[in-house]
C-alpha positions, 0 to 999 in steps of 0.5 A: 500500500502506498505511503499516502494511504497509511492510516494516521492515528493520533493519541490525545489526552492529559499528561500521565493518562498513559497514552505512551503506555497505551501505544506500547500495548497496541504495538506490543513493543517499547516504541514510546518512552513511559514514565510516571513523571507527567509530561514525558512526551513533549513533541508529537512522536510518530511510529509506523506499525502494521495491523492485521485487517487494517491499513498500515498505521502511523501512530502519533503520540502527543503531549498532555492536553493539560500541559501549561506554561510557555512550553506547554503552549508550544506543545499544544500548538504542536498537538493541534498541527498533529490533529490536522494530520490525523485520520482517526483519534484515540482520546485517552482518559483515566480515573473516570475524569472527563472534564474541561481538557477532555471536553475541549479535545472531544469538541475539536474532534467533533468539529473537525469530523475526525472519527475517534473512540475513547479509552479509559486507561488504568482500569486496574487502578479504577474501573470505568464507571457505567454511568460515565460510559453511558454518558460518553456513548450517548453524547459522542456515539463513539466506542468506549473501551475500559483498558489497562495498558500493562506489559501483558495486556490483551490489546484486542479490544483496542484493535477492534475499536480502531478497526470499527472507527477506521471504517468511518474514514472516507476511503480515497477513490479506488483508482486514479484512472480506472474509470478511463481504462479498460483491460488491455488499454495502452497508457504512455507515461512521460517521465522526464529525468532531471535533477529533481528525480531521485537517483535510481528511482522514480518519483512517487506520482509516477510509481502510483500511476504505473501501479494504477495502470497495472491494477486496471489490467492495462499496459504502462509504457514509460518513456522520457520525452525524447522517446515519446514519438516512437512510443506513439507508433502504436495506439495509446488510450491515454498519455500522462506527462510530468506537468513541467513537460506539458508544452513539449509533450502536447506538441507531440501527442496528436489531438485525437489522443487524450492527454493529462498530467500526473499532478492533474490525475492526483488532483482529481483523485484526492483534491477539491477538483472543482475548486482547482478547475475554477482557480487556475484561470484566476491567475490572470486576475492577479495585480501588482503587489498580490501575494501567492501561496505555494503549498508543497505536501512534502519536504525536499532539497530545493534546486534550480529545477524545483517546479514549485519554488522556481519554475512556477513563479518564473512562468507566472511572472513571465506571463503577467509581468507584474510584481508579485510576492510568493510564500512557500510552505513545505510538509507540515509547516504552518501557513505563515500569514492569515489566509486572507493575505493571499490572492491565489493558492497553488497546491502540489499533487499531494502524493505524500498525504492522505485525502483527509490531510490534504482537506485539512490543509486546504479547508481554511483557504476554501472557507475564506474563498481564496482562489485555489488551484493545483500545480498541473492545472495551472501549468496546463493553463499557462501553456494554453492547453487547459481544456485539453489537459482536463478533458479526459476527466470531464463528464 
């Protein structure tokens, strides 16, 4: 399963409620430091794990919700950012306490529509009150598990609850191209090899598209742009190119052959595609002094061939000839300004994140009605092939 399909599960709760012990009990490994001293876990800690009958999981262990002081405030902001990366939450309580810290967390999870369940930990010290269980189930409709995270604890009840709640997570579309392909179709994938390509490997979107073509029992033919004419000697159902080669590839591929890009396919697969489509032409509305936000879902070394930090700004400036400002945000870094400061936001394909993580990242922009588009769609628009590049996905 691809990296972007890992289920991110966050553990939340007060200090010393046993979140780290719970994580160790679930995994059967000493993956988190455990101490009787409150506040042992500071910054969010991520651990990968494989659970039978469930997607590969990344557990996120967080600082205590009742942490205070200047450091506590920083840790709380770290936890808030980690919640934005989560697909499922485990709210850990103990001692039959469900008060302001727990209610605040639960309200955040409900408001974010983040599926969660509640674990009353340390049941060996104090069992869960039937009254509290009934109140929590009625109020939140979430599973409530009474548990004791000891070394030899049976984690089956936790895993059963996790599987139950994980079913609520909206599944990503089953296929990137499945609705366009039939068994036996031939798909040509154009993958330029430049300084941005990792040595000895393909980039993740290219790998994902190859796998998707194979999953649909079609044939994937992978070439660099200079080999494309020869690859088109045989009929192709579809050509998919790296967006930065759009102009070169569009000049080679006959109009009768559908053409799109890896980034556009990903945008349709997991992003707000309608908003992306509407946002691309808004680049022509930009004025002197406007500020643009470039969102990269991964972190990587920047080179002169970097598409988001160098090529896109250069192409936009070349088209408009205006004085524009660009802010760049990579990975999980926070957006540096109020979203209302931006005239346009441009999101990468998002191959490294789940649909929910991408949605959480873009939600403030959409809520503020900030024009939003995607790398591939904007590049197609700047090259005058927007309609052609999106036609394969139009009804």
